[in-house]
C-alpha positions, 0 to 999 in steps of 0.5 A: 058489928055491935057496939060492944064489939067495936068499943075495944077497937075504938079504945085501941085506936084512940090510944094510938091516935093519942101517941101519934098526936103527942109524937107530932107535937114533940116533932114540931116543937123539938124535932124529936120523938121521945123514946119514952113515948115510943117505949110506951106505944110498943108496950101497949101495942104488944099488950093489945096484941096478946089481949083477947080484946085487941084488934090484931093477933100477936102474929099479925102485929109482929108481921106488921112490925117486921114489914115496918122495919123492912120498909123504913130501916133502909131510908133511915140508914141512908139519912132519908128518914129520922129514927123517930119516924121509923120507931113511930111506924113500928108502933103503928104497925104493932097496933094496926096489923099488916094490911091496915099498916100498909094503907097508913104507909100509903096515906102517909107517903101521899101526905108527905109528898103533898106537904113537901110540895106545898112547902116548895110552892110557898117558898117559890111564892115567898121568894119573890118578896123575901128569903124563902121560908122552908128551903133550908129545912128541906135541904137539910132534911129536917122536914118533920115527917111525923106530920105526914104520919099523923095525916096518914093515920088520921085519914085511915081512921076516918075511913075506918069509922066514917067512910 
């Protein structure tokens, strides 16, 4: 692939990475993903899908968005995943298409599991000296899952461009 062919895809991925980075900052700070950011990402994702320079076709983007809803609406309904996380996965799906999106979901799931295991390990080690740090957050299901989504997207983009 030539440089001019790849440049629009790098631009598209840079915008997506920026959106997810802003969502991560907001989730860590306020435990919320702003709806304005989700709306912006949704609009840009749709624009890229109808653009001749976008990485995915409109049909591919809509298919991936449907997969995102099918995968993440049930955990949201049962209180296992926050609404911002579901909406952020929807935005990622619009940008990435079904195959790449499923890879990002896999990476995010592994990252989420590793992060939670790390937090549990830290709590276990700290418990010997004082009150655990993360037990309350994990019991109340307040884990900022956007950190796992960010990690999953980062791994996928790293693999795409440097792997």
